[in-house]
N, C-alpha and C positions, 0 to 999 in steps of 0.2 A: 535672335531666335535660331536655334540649331536646325540645320538642314540635314536630312537623312539621305543616304545613298539609295538609289532605286535602280531598277533595270527593266528592260523590256526585250522581247524576242521579235526580231524583224525577219519576216520571211521574204527572201529576194533581196539582192543588193541594189546598189544605186542604178545598175544597168537593168534591174528587173529580172535577173536570172533566178530560176527556181532553186539552183544549187548554192545559193549564197545566203544561207541562214545565218543570222548574226545575233550576238548578244550585245546590246547597247546599254552602257552604264551611264547613270546621271548622278549629279551631285558630288559632294566631297567624298573621297575614298580614304577615310582616316580610321584609326582604331576605335574612335568613339562614334562613328557614323555608319560603319559598314556591317556592324553586327546584325542589324535587322534583316539583311539579305544574304548574309554569308552562308547560312544553312540552306537557303533555297537555291543558291548558286551551286552548292555541292550536290544537290539532288537533281540537277538538270540532266536530262537524257539526250542521247543523239549527238551527232557531229555538228560543229559550227564552222563556218568559213572564217569568222573573225570575232574578236572581242573588241568592241569600239569604245574607247574611253575619251573621245574627243570632247565630250561634254563634261568631263571631270576636271575641274580647275585646281583641285587641291588633293594631292596624293601623298601619303606617307609610306613608311616601310611596310606596314601591315597591309595597306591597300594594294601596294605593288605586289606583295607576295600572294594576295588573293587573286589578283588579275593573272599573274603568271601561272598559278596553279590551275585556274580555270582554263587558260589557253592550253596548257600541257595536257590536261585531262581530255580535252575535246579536239586536240590537234588543230588548234585554231591560231590564226595570226592576231597579233595585237596591233590595233590601228589607232591613230589619232593621239598618240602619247605626246605630251609636252616634253621639253628638254629635261625638266626635273623628274618627271615620271619615268622617262626612258632611262635616266641614270640609276634611279632606284630599282627598276626592273632588272637592269643589267647587274646591279650589285647583288640582289637576292638570287640571281640565276647562276652565280658563280658556284663552282664545285665546292662542297663543304670542306674537302681536304685542303683547299687553298687557304682556308681560314685557320687551320690548325698550326699553331706555333709550337714547334717541338723544341724542348730545352736542349741546349748543347750538351753532349755527353763526352766526358773526358775519355782519353785513350785508356785501353785496358790496363796497361802497366801503371799509369797514374792512379787509376781507381784501386788497384791492388795495394799499392804503397799507401794510399790514403786510408784504406780500410785497416791495414796492418797498424798504421800509426794510431788510428782511432782506438783500435782494440788495445794496443799497448798503453795508451793514455788512460783508458778506462780501468785497466788492471792496476796501473800505478795509483790512480786516485782511490780505487777500492782498497788497495793494500794500506795506504796511508790512513784511510778512514777506519779500517778494521783495527790497526794498531792504536789509533787514538781512542777507539771505543774500548779496547781492552785496558788501556791506561786509565780510563774513567772508572772502569769496574774495579781495578786494583785500588785506586784512590778511595772509592766508596767503601770497599771492604776494609781498608785500613782505618777509615774514619769510624766505621761501626765497631771495629775492634777496640778503638779508644773510648767509644761511647756505647756500651752494650745495650743500653735501654732503647737505642734506635734500631735494634735488630728486628726486622719485620716478621716475627714469628707467625702471626695470624695470616699474613699474606702468603707465606711459604706453605703453611698447612692447606690453605685454599688451593694453591697451585698444585700441590701434591695430590689433592683430590681430583683436580681436573686432568692432570697428566696421567696419574696412575689408576686410581679407583674407577674413574669413568671409562677407562679403556680396557678394563679386565675382560669384558665380554668379547669384544672383537679380536683382541690379541689371543685370548684363550681358544676361540673357535678357529682362528687362522692357524695357530700352532698345532692344534689337534689334527686338522686336515692335512697340514704339511707332514706330520708324523705318519698319518695314514698312507699318504702318497709314497713317502720314502720306504716304508715297510713293504708296501705292495710291490712297487717297482724293484726294490732291492731284492726281495725274495724271488721275483721272477728271473732276475739275472743270475743270482747265486745258485738257483736250482739247476742251471745248466752245468754247474761244476759239483753238484751234490753237496753244496755248502749252504743250504737255505737256513741252517741253524745259526749261521753268523749274522742273520738279520738283526738279532738282538744287539750285537756289537755295533753294526752299522747305525741303527737308530739311536742307540744310547750315546755313542761317542759324538756323532755328528750333531745331535740335538744339544748336548751339554756344552760342546766346544764351539760350535759355529752357528747353526741355524737358529737356535733359541734366541740368542742375543741379537743376531743379525736381523731376524724377522721383527723382533720387538723394536729395534732401532728404526727400521724402515717405517713401521706403523707410527711410531712416535714422531718421526720427521714429518710424515704426511698429515698427522692429526694435530700434534701440539706445536711443532715448528711453524707450520702454516698459521696456526691460531695466534702464536706470539707475534708474527709479522703483521697479520691483519689487525689485531687489537692495538698494538703500538702505533701502526701506521694510521689507523683511524683517529686515535687520540692526538696524533700530530696534526692531522688535517683540521680537527675541531679545536685546535689550540689548547687542549687540556694540559698537554705537557708544558707549554709555555706558561700557562696559569700556575702550574705547580712550582715552576722555577720562580715565578713572580712572588709567591707567598713564602718562599724559602724552603720548599721541599725538593729534595734531589730525586729526579725521575729514575736515576740509576739505582738508588737505594730502594725505592718503593716499587718500581716496576720491573727492572731488569734482574737484580740480584735474586728476588724471590723465585722468578721463573728459572733462572740458571740453577739455583740450589735444588729446587724441587725436581727439575728434569734430571739432574745428575744423580740424585739419590734414588729416585723412583726407577730409573733405568736398571739399577742393580736388581731390584725386586722383580721388575717386569721381565728382565732377561732370564732370571731363574724360573719365574712362573711359566714363561713361554717354553723353556726347555722341558719342564715337567709335563706340560700339556702335550708337547710333541711326543714324548715318550709314551704317555698314556694313549695317544692316538695310534702309535705303532703297536702297542700291546693289544689294543682293541681289535685292530684288523688282523693281527696275528692269531688271535683267539679264534677267529672265524675261518681264516684261510690257511693257516699253517698248523692247525690242531695244537697250537702252543697255548697252554693255559695262561690266562691273563695274569694271575698272581705269580706264576712261574717266570713269566717274561720279566716282570718287575724285579724279582729276586735275582735273576741272571744279570740284569742291568747293573745291579749293585756289585756284582762280582767282576764283570768285564770292563766296566768304565773306570779308569784310574781317577784318583782324586784330583790330580792336576788338570784333568779336562774341565772339571767344574770350576777350578780356579782360573783357568784361561778365560772362560766365559764371564766370570764375575769381575775379573780385572779389566776386560774390554768394556763392559757395560757402562761404568761411570764416564769413561772417556767419550764414548759415543753420545751419551746424554749431554755432556758438557758441550760438545761440538754442535749438536743439534740446537740446543738452547741459545748458544752464543750467536749462531748464524741467524736463527729466527728473530731474536731481539735486535741484532744489528740491522737486518734488512728492514724491520719495522721502523727503527729510528732514522732510517735514511729516506723515508717517504717525504715527498714534497709535492706541492702544487695541486694535485687532483686525485680523484678516486681511481683513475686508471693506474696511477703509480702504486696504489695499494695492491691491486691485482698483480702487477708486474713483480713487486718485491715479494709478495707471498709465494708466487711461483718460484722465484729464485731461492727463497728460503728452503723450499722442499727439494728442489733440484740439487743445490749445493750441499744440503744436509745429507742426502742419500749418497751423493758422489764422494764426499769426504769420509763418510762412514765406511764405504767400500774400500777406499784407498787406505784408510787406517787399518782395516781388517787385513788387507794384504800385508802391510808392514808387521802387524802382530803375528801373522802366520809365519813369516820368515823369522821373526825374533824368537818366538817360542820353539820353533824347530831348532834354531841355533843353540838355545839353552838346554835342549834335550827333552822338552815337553812335546813329544810328537807321537 
């Protein structure tokens, strides 16, 4: 039969003094017996001279901790503790910091070299993986060229709808607003030199040459590049890609190539569309703030924007689309282990996609200036 811990308050000590109010505990002080009185002990008021546990023959860690806390709260002495109870009380009374085992930390120089080595190793593995991924795409494209019936036309059309048609609204609105900002801010600066009429040149050339395709690429990277990584990563986790390989279907042919082709082709149309919407935005704000008629603005764009500016944008667009699609699909196919990896790879697809688009845009700027398209 289980015995429960009990307590009593004794007024006056063994010598009968009135200042020796004591708490006397009885029975076993264990985790399974002390719960009945633990709340009552915490509710005790006043000071006590001592906590007497001489009648407690069985004390565990929880019992020792309750006794110690009771003694600390009432500034009382602990009396009558057996050797085992005394060891447990001393153990739970140690400063918490003494129990913290801190991991050994390597010197700063060693940590820096380790981080640099880890970073280099990751880049090396990533480069090898990307080259291998590109090789699989080339082999799949060659195989489809030999067997045209395997060309996934329906999948490509579906991806073109997702990449291009579904994003017309957000890309159009963003480009329109960008055109508004460029025209308004450009006119404010050019007005200081009495050249606000050159706002048409500014909006037309920068939209056709740079901002149209660049804004479209950033939106496609954030919208479609991330979707490619998340979709393929989830399919890897659910072993759908392994199942496709098992039944003889190439995931590269059915999943990767349709996305790459669709994104590359649609970026041409989206870049041109974004440039047009940006020019319309500039024309709209000029109509209200510069007293420049909307139609006149558009007619002047035709006169002041050279044709090669349009070609510059159209040449860059498919390259940007190809890079975004390749990085999104590559990151998705690298997912392993868990759902956290999907989020990590999706983020990397967006970050690397935008980064490489901007790097390539810088190279294109230098190249076209060198060839005289400036």
